[in-house]
Structures are given as C-alpha cells and as structure tokens.
N, C-alpha and C positions, 0 to 999 in steps of 0.2 A: 504494500500500500504506500502510495506517495503522500507525504504529509506537508512538504514545503515545495513550492514551485515559484518560478519567475516566468511571467507571461505578459506580453504586451506592455512591457515597461513597468510592471507592478509585481510586488511580492504577495504571495498567498499562502495560507495554511488550510489544512483540511482535518477535521476531527470526526467526521462522519463517513460511514461506508457508502452513503448515497452520492458522494462526489461533490457535495456543495463546498465550493472554495470561498474563503473569506479573506479580504485584504488584510495583510499582516499588521497594519496600523490599527486594526480593530480588535487585536488580541487582548485578552484580560487574564487575570490570575486563574480563573477556572479553565479557560481554554488551554493555558500553559500546562496545567495539571493533566488535562485530558491528553494533550500531545505527549507529555512525558510518559504517561501510562501506556499509550499506544506504542511509543518508541521502545519501552522496556519489554513489552509483551509480544511484539511482532517484529518481523523483518520489514523495515521501512526504507523508502527512498526519499531523498531530498535533492533539490537542485542546488549546486554549489553557489556560494555567494559570488556575485559579480556586480560590482558597483556600477558599471556602465550599462547593465541591463535593467536596473531599477532607476526610474527617473525621479521619484519623490524622495527627498533627502530623509524624511522621517522614516519612510519604509526601508531605506537603505540601512539606517542605524538599527532598527528593530530586527530586520531580517538577518543582518550580520551577527547581531548578538545571539539570537536564537540558534542560528546555524552553528556558530562557534561553540555554544554550550552543548549542543547535540553531538558535534564532532568530538569534543573532549570526552563526553559521556560514552560515546561509542567505543573509544579506546579502553574504557574501564567498565563497560556494560556488565560483563559477567561478575566482576568483583562487586559492583554496586548492587546488583540483584541478589547475590549471595549474602551480602551484609544486611540488606533490607529484610530478606527472608529470615535470617537469624534473629534480627531485632524484634520481629513480630511473630516469631514462631509460637510462643506460648499463647498469644491471643488467637492465632489461626487455629491451633489445636483445640483451644477451649470452645470456639464457636463451630468447629466442624463436627462436634459430637452431638 
C-alpha cells in the first residue's frame, strides 16, 4: 500500500484502503498515528522527497519531515516493533483472555 505520494506538484498521504488521498498540509496528530500504525503493520511504499516536485513550501516542509521520520523508522522497524510488543505484552495478554 502506498501511503505518501507526490503528484501534480503536491504532496499527499493516504490512511484508507479506499485510495482517498489527502494533501499533506492537512495532516493532524490522528492521521500521523494512523500512518504510523499502517507503516508498522504493513509493507508500504512512499515517494521519495523531492523539493522540486512539490510547489507549496508548507507541503515541502511537512512532506520532508514525515518522509525522513519514516525513512529513519524503516531502518529500525523491527527493533521498534519488538520493543513496543515487549512494552505492552502484559496488557495484550491480559485482554486476549
């Protein structure tokens, strides 16, 4: 699933399977959390950051920031997921019963 793309001079993100793309400058905390969960639970694709392809400066800044965070997290994805699982293991076990 693709979660970040650049198209027609604008940056977009997608948090739904229905393919609805939202301009990156409309992202909020809840959307970021949904993107993070999708990123951690699935194999995702993102368009690389390219300043020249995004015309709006605010979108450039936001897209670059989100892209860089996901790039860094990708390098440590397994470690992060294992640490998160360990941190919440007792709660997960408690509510699975």
